[in-house]
N, CA, C and O atoms as CSV, one atom per row, in Angstrom:
chain,resi,resn,atom,element,x,y,z
A,1,MET,N,N,1.237,1.062,9.620
A,1,MET,CA,C,1.867,1.591,10.808
A,1,MET,C,C,2.162,0.423,11.746
A,1,MET,O,O,1.359,-0.501,11.880
A,2,TRP,N,N,3.310,0.479,12.382
A,2,TRP,CA,C,3.680,-0.552,13.351
A,2,TRP,C,C,3.163,-0.178,14.727
A,2,TRP,O,O,3.199,0.990,15.112
A,3,ARG,N,N,2.680,-1.170,15.472
A,3,ARG,CA,C,2.363,-0.974,16.878
A,3,ARG,C,C,3.675,-0.699,17.604
A,3,ARG,O,O,4.726,-1.160,17.157
A,4,GLY,N,N,3.643,0.030,18.694
A,4,GLY,CA,C,4.852,0.453,19.394
A,4,GLY,C,C,5.809,-0.664,19.766
A,4,GLY,O,O,7.023,-0.463,19.757
A,5,ASP,N,N,5.283,-1.847,20.096
A,5,ASP,CA,C,6.158,-2.951,20.480
A,5,ASP,C,C,6.593,-3.800,19.282
A,5,ASP,O,O,7.321,-4.778,19.454
A,6,GLY,N,N,6.156,-3.439,18.072
A,6,GLY,CA,C,6.563,-4.149,16.862
A,6,GLY,C,C,5.903,-5.496,16.652
A,6,GLY,O,O,6.323,-6.256,15.779
A,7,LYS,N,N,4.872,-5.811,17.435
A,7,LYS,CA,C,4.229,-7.124,17.340
A,7,LYS,C,C,3.015,-7.144,16.423
A,7,LYS,O,O,2.389,-8.188,16.240
A,8,GLU,N,N,2.684,-6.002,15.850
A,8,GLU,CA,C,1.501,-5.939,14.999
A,8,GLU,C,C,1.680,-4.835,13.963
A,8,GLU,O,O,2.244,-3.778,14.247
A,9,LEU,N,N,1.195,-5.097,12.777
A,9,LEU,CA,C,1.205,-4.123,11.693
A,9,LEU,C,C,-0.239,-3.762,11.393
A,9,LEU,O,O,-1.063,-4.647,11.162
A,10,LEU,N,N,-0.554,-2.482,11.393
A,10,LEU,CA,C,-1.907,-2.012,11.115
A,10,LEU,C,C,-1.884,-1.255,9.808
A,10,LEU,O,O,-1.001,-0.429,9.576
A,11,TYR,N,N,-2.857,-1.534,8.949
A,11,TYR,CA,C,-2.878,-0.892,7.638
A,11,TYR,C,C,-4.298,-0.774,7.125
A,11,TYR,O,O,-5.218,-1.426,7.618
A,12,ALA,N,N,-4.451,0.088,6.108
A,12,ALA,CA,C,-5.735,0.265,5.433
A,12,ALA,C,C,-5.521,-0.014,3.960
A,12,ALA,O,O,-4.481,0.330,3.397
A,13,ASN,N,N,-6.514,-0.642,3.333
A,13,ASN,CA,C,-6.409,-0.882,1.894
A,13,ASN,C,C,-7.049,0.287,1.128
A,13,ASN,O,O,-7.514,1.251,1.736
A,14,ILE,N,N,-7.068,0.196,-0.186
A,14,ILE,CA,C,-7.592,1.307,-0.992
A,14,ILE,C,C,-9.097,1.486,-0.851
A,14,ILE,O,O,-9.642,2.502,-1.282
A,15,SER,N,N,-9.774,0.509,-0.252
A,15,SER,CA,C,-11.221,0.618,-0.018
A,15,SER,C,C,-11.540,1.142,1.377
A,15,SER,O,O,-12.699,1.139,1.789
A,16,ASP,N,N,-10.506,1.599,2.115
A,16,ASP,CA,C,-10.643,2.147,3.477
A,16,ASP,C,C,-11.042,1.101,4.514
A,16,ASP,O,O,-11.650,1.438,5.530
A,17,ASP,N,N,-10.706,-0.161,4.267
A,17,ASP,CA,C,-10.851,-1.215,5.268
A,17,ASP,C,C,-9.576,-1.245,6.096
A,17,ASP,O,O,-8.478,-1.212,5.541
A,18,PHE,N,N,-9.707,-1.307,7.417
A,18,PHE,CA,C,-8.548,-1.381,8.310
A,18,PHE,C,C,-8.305,-2.819,8.735
A,18,PHE,O,O,-9.239,-3.577,8.994
A,19,PHE,N,N,-7.020,-3.179,8.800
A,19,PHE,CA,C,-6.617,-4.524,9.174
A,19,PHE,C,C,-5.492,-4.458,10.205
A,19,PHE,O,O,-4.730,-3.492,10.258
A,20,ALA,N,N,-5.409,-5.508,11.022
A,20,ALA,CA,C,-4.292,-5.695,11.950
A,20,ALA,C,C,-3.700,-7.063,11.661
A,20,ALA,O,O,-4.425,-8.047,11.512
A,21,CYS,N,N,-2.390,-7.117,11.584
A,21,CYS,CA,C,-1.702,-8.348,11.245
A,21,CYS,C,C,-0.620,-8.619,12.284
A,21,CYS,O,O,0.298,-7.812,12.428
A,22,PRO,N,N,-0.703,-9.755,13.026
A,22,PRO,CA,C,0.337,-10.056,14.015
A,22,PRO,C,C,1.661,-10.395,13.339
A,22,PRO,O,O,1.696,-11.042,12.292
A,23,VAL,N,N,2.750,-9.943,13.963
A,23,VAL,CA,C,4.085,-10.189,13.436
A,23,VAL,C,C,4.956,-10.690,14.584
A,23,VAL,O,O,5.004,-10.073,15.648
A,24,ASN,N,N,5.649,-11.818,14.365
A,24,ASN,CA,C,6.544,-12.384,15.376
A,24,ASN,C,C,7.933,-12.538,14.788
A,24,ASN,O,O,8.097,-12.995,13.657
A,25,MET,N,N,8.931,-12.152,15.569
A,25,MET,CA,C,10.326,-12.332,15.173
A,25,MET,C,C,10.812,-13.638,15.781
A,25,MET,O,O,10.735,-13.829,16.995
A,26,LYS,N,N,11.311,-14.533,14.948
A,26,LYS,CA,C,11.871,-15.803,15.413
A,26,LYS,C,C,13.266,-15.931,14.839
A,26,LYS,O,O,13.446,-16.206,13.653
A,27,ALA,N,N,14.261,-15.725,15.710
A,27,ALA,CA,C,15.670,-15.730,15.305
A,27,ALA,C,C,15.866,-14.716,14.178
A,27,ALA,O,O,15.688,-13.518,14.401
A,28,SER,N,N,16.221,-15.157,12.997
A,28,SER,CA,C,16.441,-14.243,11.881
A,28,SER,C,C,15.278,-14.239,10.901
A,28,SER,O,O,15.413,-13.738,9.785
A,29,GLU,N,N,14.130,-14.795,11.308
A,29,GLU,CA,C,12.959,-14.870,10.437
A,29,GLU,C,C,11.818,-14.034,10.995
A,29,GLU,O,O,11.719,-13.801,12.200
A,30,ILE,N,N,10.972,-13.597,10.095
A,30,ILE,CA,C,9.762,-12.871,10.482
A,30,ILE,C,C,8.570,-13.745,10.146
A,30,ILE,O,O,8.417,-14.193,9.009
A,31,GLU,N,N,7.730,-13.984,11.133
A,31,GLU,CA,C,6.510,-14.770,10.938
A,31,GLU,C,C,5.332,-13.810,10.926
A,31,GLU,O,O,5.072,-13.125,11.915
A,32,VAL,N,N,4.619,-13.763,9.806
A,32,VAL,CA,C,3.475,-12.861,9.647
A,32,VAL,C,C,2.195,-13.672,9.755
A,32,VAL,O,O,2.010,-14.651,9.032
A,33,GLY,N,N,1.312,-13.264,10.660
A,33,GLY,CA,C,0.055,-13.960,10.867
A,33,GLY,C,C,-1.024,-13.542,9.882
A,33,GLY,O,O,-0.781,-12.759,8.965
A,34,THR,N,N,-2.200,-14.071,10.085
A,34,THR,CA,C,-3.346,-13.769,9.229
A,34,THR,C,C,-3.930,-12.402,9.586
A,34,THR,O,O,-4.217,-12.142,10.755
A,35,PRO,N,N,-4.106,-11.535,8.602
A,35,PRO,CA,C,-4.696,-10.217,8.883
A,35,PRO,C,C,-6.128,-10.348,9.401
A,35,PRO,O,O,-6.899,-11.181,8.926
A,36,GLN,N,N,-6.468,-9.519,10.375
A,36,GLN,CA,C,-7.818,-9.460,10.934
A,36,GLN,C,C,-8.463,-8.153,10.491
A,36,GLN,O,O,-7.892,-7.077,10.666
A,37,HIS,N,N,-9.659,-8.255,9.914
A,37,HIS,CA,C,-10.385,-7.040,9.518
A,37,HIS,C,C,-10.890,-6.348,10.776
A,37,HIS,O,O,-11.523,-6.974,11.626
A,38,LEU,N,N,-10.603,-5.042,10.890
A,38,LEU,CA,C,-11.027,-4.274,12.055
A,38,LEU,C,C,-12.304,-3.495,11.791
A,38,LEU,O,O,-13.295,-3.669,12.499
A,39,PHE,N,N,-12.289,-2.639,10.778
A,39,PHE,CA,C,-13.464,-1.830,10.469
A,39,PHE,C,C,-13.276,-1.163,9.118
A,39,PHE,O,O,-12.202,-1.229,8.519
A,40,LEU,N,N,-14.327,-0.525,8.652
A,40,LEU,CA,C,-14.330,0.237,7.403
A,40,LEU,C,C,-14.757,1.657,7.741
A,40,LEU,O,O,-15.751,1.859,8.438
A,41,THR,N,N,-14.008,2.646,7.251
A,41,THR,CA,C,-14.386,4.039,7.449
A,41,THR,C,C,-13.803,4.881,6.320
A,41,THR,O,O,-12.661,4.655,5.919
A,42,PRO,N,N,-14.545,5.830,5.806
A,42,PRO,CA,C,-13.999,6.680,4.742
A,42,PRO,C,C,-12.883,7.582,5.273
A,42,PRO,O,O,-12.979,8.131,6.371
A,43,MET,N,N,-11.830,7.722,4.476
A,43,MET,CA,C,-10.699,8.574,4.835
A,43,MET,C,C,-10.458,9.563,3.705
A,43,MET,O,O,-10.809,9.297,2.556
A,44,PRO,N,N,-9.858,10.706,4.031
A,44,PRO,CA,C,-9.551,11.671,2.975
A,44,PRO,C,C,-8.447,11.150,2.066
A,44,PRO,O,O,-7.641,10.309,2.463
A,45,ALA,N,N,-8.426,11.660,0.846
A,45,ALA,CA,C,-7.436,11.205,-0.131
A,45,ALA,C,C,-6.069,11.837,0.088
A,45,ALA,O,O,-5.073,11.338,-0.437
A,46,VAL,N,N,-5.999,12.912,0.843
A,46,VAL,CA,C,-4.726,13.592,1.092
A,46,VAL,C,C,-4.468,13.665,2.589
A,46,VAL,O,O,-5.394,13.540,3.390
A,47,GLY,N,N,-3.228,13.865,2.961
A,47,GLY,CA,C,-2.872,13.987,4.364
A,47,GLY,C,C,-2.554,12.636,4.980
A,47,GLY,O,O,-2.536,11.615,4.292
A,48,THR,N,N,-2.306,12.641,6.272
A,48,THR,CA,C,-2.012,11.416,7.003
A,48,THR,C,C,-3.331,10.767,7.387
A,48,THR,O,O,-4.072,11.322,8.199
A,49,PRO,N,N,-3.643,9.599,6.820
A,49,PRO,CA,C,-4.951,9.010,7.053
A,49,PRO,C,C,-5.167,8.456,8.459
A,49,PRO,O,O,-6.281,8.514,8.980
A,50,PHE,N,N,-4.101,7.912,9.085
A,50,PHE,CA,C,-4.288,7.349,10.414
A,50,PHE,C,C,-2.938,7.174,11.106
A,50,PHE,O,O,-1.883,7.240,10.476
A,51,ASP,N,N,-3.002,6.947,12.429
A,51,ASP,CA,C,-1.816,6.641,13.214
A,51,ASP,C,C,-2.257,5.703,14.325
A,51,ASP,O,O,-3.433,5.658,14.685
A,52,VAL,N,N,-1.312,4.961,14.860
A,52,VAL,CA,C,-1.612,4.017,15.932
A,52,VAL,C,C,-0.887,4.468,17.196
A,52,VAL,O,O,0.270,4.883,17.142
A,53,LEU,N,N,-1.586,4.383,18.350
A,53,LEU,CA,C,-0.937,4.715,19.612
A,53,LEU,C,C,0.114,3.663,19.922
A,53,LEU,O,O,0.026,2.534,19.441
A,54,SER,N,N,1.098,4.025,20.715
A,54,SER,CA,C,2.229,3.129,20.949
A,54,SER,C,C,1.827,1.799,21.579
A,54,SER,O,O,2.489,0.788,21.345
A,55,ASP,N,N,0.750,1.778,22.379
A,55,ASP,CA,C,0.324,0.518,22.982
A,55,ASP,C,C,-0.522,-0.330,22.036
A,55,ASP,O,O,-0.849,-1.473,22.355
A,56,GLY,N,N,-0.878,0.220,20.877
A,56,GLY,CA,C,-1.640,-0.532,19.883
A,56,GLY,C,C,-3.111,-0.698,20.201
A,56,GLY,O,O,-3.815,-1.405,19.481
A,57,LYS,N,N,-3.594,-0.068,21.256
A,57,LYS,CA,C,-4.991,-0.250,21.657
A,57,LYS,C,C,-5.948,0.695,20.950
A,57,LYS,O,O,-7.159,0.474,20.957
A,58,ARG,N,N,-5.409,1.758,20.334
A,58,ARG,CA,C,-6.273,2.718,19.661
A,58,ARG,C,C,-5.638,3.189,18.363
A,58,ARG,O,O,-4.419,3.307,18.239
A,59,LEU,N,N,-6.506,3.451,17.410
A,59,LEU,CA,C,-6.104,4.060,16.151
A,59,LEU,C,C,-6.707,5.453,16.092
A,59,LEU,O,O,-7.867,5.649,16.455
A,60,LEU,N,N,-5.939,6.398,15.646
A,60,LEU,CA,C,-6.454,7.738,15.392
A,60,LEU,C,C,-6.655,7.834,13.889
A,60,LEU,O,O,-5.704,7.712,13.118
A,61,VAL,N,N,-7.899,8.052,13.477
A,61,VAL,CA,C,-8.234,8.048,12.054
A,61,VAL,C,C,-8.701,9.429,11.629
A,61,VAL,O,O,-9.571,10.025,12.262
A,62,ASN,N,N,-8.113,9.930,10.548
A,62,ASN,CA,C,-8.549,11.184,9.942
A,62,ASN,C,C,-9.801,10.839,9.132
A,62,ASN,O,O,-9.724,10.527,7.943
A,63,HIS,N,N,-10.922,10.899,9.785
A,63,HIS,CA,C,-12.194,10.435,9.228
A,63,HIS,C,C,-12.877,11.555,8.457
A,63,HIS,O,O,-12.836,12.720,8.853
A,64,THR,N,N,-13.502,11.182,7.353
A,64,THR,CA,C,-14.296,12.138,6.588
A,64,THR,C,C,-15.604,11.461,6.204
A,64,THR,O,O,-15.626,10.271,5.889
A,65,GLY,N,N,-16.677,12.213,6.232
A,65,GLY,CA,C,-17.951,11.672,5.776
A,65,GLY,C,C,-17.916,11.473,4.275
A,65,GLY,O,O,-17.177,12.160,3.570
A,66,GLU,N,N,-18.700,10.549,3.788
A,66,GLU,CA,C,-18.685,10.280,2.355
A,66,GLU,C,C,-19.136,11.491,1.552
A,66,GLU,O,O,-18.674,11.701,0.430
A,67,GLU,N,N,-20.040,12.295,2.123
A,67,GLU,CA,C,-20.516,13.459,1.392
A,67,GLU,C,C,-19.494,14.587,1.430
A,67,GLU,O,O,-19.414,15.387,0.498
A,68,ALA,N,N,-18.719,14.652,2.496
A,68,ALA,CA,C,-17.769,15.757,2.661
A,68,ALA,C,C,-16.523,15.505,1.826
A,68,ALA,O,O,-15.812,14.520,2.025
A,69,GLN,N,N,-16.277,16.385,0.914
A,69,GLN,CA,C,-15.086,16.313,0.078
A,69,GLN,C,C,-14.231,17.530,0.388
A,69,GLN,O,O,-14.711,18.662,0.324
A,70,ALA,N,N,-12.979,17.306,0.719
A,70,ALA,CA,C,-12.077,18.427,0.953
A,70,ALA,C,C,-11.794,19.098,-0.382
A,70,ALA,O,O,-11.404,18.427,-1.338
A,71,PRO,N,N,-11.985,20.415,-0.462
A,71,PRO,CA,C,-11.731,21.085,-1.745
A,71,PRO,C,C,-10.236,21.083,-2.056
A,71,PRO,O,O,-9.399,21.224,-1.165
A,72,LEU,N,N,-9.933,20.925,-3.303
A,72,LEU,CA,C,-8.558,20.952,-3.770
A,72,LEU,C,C,-8.432,22.119,-4.728
A,72,LEU,O,O,-9.156,22.199,-5.720
A,73,GLN,N,N,-7.513,23.021,-4.430
A,73,GLN,CA,C,-7.332,24.199,-5.263
A,73,GLN,C,C,-5.933,24.153,-5.854
A,73,GLN,O,O,-4.951,24.054,-5.118
A,74,LEU,N,N,-5.836,24.224,-7.157
A,74,LEU,CA,C,-4.567,24.227,-7.867
A,74,LEU,C,C,-4.220,25.662,-8.229
A,74,LEU,O,O,-4.981,26.343,-8.916
A,75,VAL,N,N,-3.069,26.109,-7.762
A,75,VAL,CA,C,-2.622,27.475,-8.049
A,75,VAL,C,C,-1.469,27.396,-9.033
A,75,VAL,O,O,-0.429,26.804,-8.745
A,76,THR,N,N,-1.665,27.997,-10.195
A,76,THR,CA,C,-0.606,28.044,-11.191
A,76,THR,C,C,0.000,29.440,-11.198
A,76,THR,O,O,-0.648,30.413,-10.813
A,77,ASN,N,N,1.221,29.524,-11.630
A,77,ASN,CA,C,1.938,30.790,-11.709
A,77,ASN,C,C,1.928,31.512,-10.363
A,77,ASN,O,O,1.753,32.729,-10.306
A,78,TRP,N,N,2.117,30.756,-9.279
A,78,TRP,CA,C,2.060,31.343,-7.942
A,78,TRP,C,C,3.155,32.356,-7.659
A,78,TRP,O,O,2.922,33.240,-6.835
A,79,PRO,N,N,4.364,32.302,-8.292
A,79,PRO,CA,C,5.348,33.362,-8.026
A,79,PRO,C,C,4.821,34.743,-8.426
A,79,PRO,O,O,5.125,35.735,-7.764
A,80,ALA,N,N,4.028,34.815,-9.512
A,80,ALA,CA,C,3.463,36.102,-9.932
A,80,ALA,C,C,2.462,36.621,-8.899
A,80,ALA,O,O,2.344,37.831,-8.706
A,81,GLU,N,N,1.755,35.730,-8.247
A,81,GLU,CA,C,0.795,36.129,-7.225
A,81,GLU,C,C,1.512,36.743,-6.015
A,81,GLU,O,O,0.985,37.647,-5.367
A,82,LEU,N,N,2.707,36.249,-5.719
A,82,LEU,CA,C,3.462,36.784,-4.581
A,82,LEU,C,C,3.911,38.212,-4.811
A,82,LEU,O,O,4.077,38.977,-3.861
A,83,LYS,N,N,4.110,38.576,-6.077
A,83,LYS,CA,C,4.578,39.918,-6.403
A,83,LYS,C,C,3.489,40.972,-6.296
A,83,LYS,O,O,3.789,42.166,-6.266
A,84,LYS,N,N,2.238,40.556,-6.239
A,84,LYS,CA,C,1.116,41.504,-6.177
A,84,LYS,C,C,1.007,42.165,-4.831
A,84,LYS,O,O,0.116,42.988,-4.618
């Protein structure tokens, strides 16, 4: 996710580590700085995992405890269920 002013890119890796990376525009080039590790937190596997406020001062994280697993239910032949 980009910070509102476009000067920083915030992202999470597959291990749920969050990083912030400074980005500077110089003429027609983009200069990408060294990523800074922010924190580690478990996130759900589905849905929007996080968002950044426009000022870049806060991240909203869809946090889940390691023990809490969101149930996933697969419905097959759902058109037949609608007819009931």
